N, C-alpha and C positions, 0 to 999 in steps of 0.2 A: 172459543171465546169465554171469558169469565162471565159467570151468571150475575155477579154483583156489579162489575164495572164495565162490562162489554169490551174489555181489552183483550189483546192477544195473550194467550197463555205462554209465558216466557220463563217461568221459574218453577223449579221442582222443590217442594217442601219435603225434606227427608223425614221429618218428624211425622207428618200426616200421610206420607207416601202418595202425594197427589200433585198435579199440575195446578199452578195458580198464576195470576198476573202479577206484574211488578207492584201494582197498587196494593194488592192483598198482602204482599210480602212486606211492604213498607208501612202502610197505614191501616191495613184491614183489621188489626186488633186480634183476630183469631189465631194469628201465627206468631205472636210475640214470643221471642226467645227460641224460636225454632231454627233449625239448620236448613239452609238453602243452597241450591246449586243451579247454575244456568241450565235451562231445559235442553239446549242444544248439546251440552256436554253429556248429559244423561242419555240423550238420544244416541249419540255416537258410541257411548259405552255399550248400549243395548244392541246396536247394529253390529258392533265388533263381536259381541258374545254370540249373537244369532249366527253370524257368518262362521265362527269357530265351530259351533254345534253342527251346522250344515256340512262343513268339511268332514267332521267326525262321522256323521251319518253316511256321507258318500263313501268314505273309506270302508266303513262297515258293510255297506251295500256291495262294494266290490269284493270284499272278503266272502260274503255270503254267496254271491254269484259264482265265485271261484269254487267254493265248496260244493255247490249244487252241480257244477260241471264235472267235478271229480266223482261225485256219486253217480252221475249219468254214465260216465266212462266206465 
């Protein structure tokens, strides 16, 4: 929730790199001229990136397990 307006945080301010409510984006004054994105869009981008990184880590783990098994043999 927004500290100023007690509204749901629904906007991401790219300039400040923080989540804000729609009222802060429109009338807050502190974010005039800033660049905004819908928070849901930013969230989905982060989820996708985290999932890609997890997949990379799983592949690397399998490689390491295979190398350890070779050394044991």
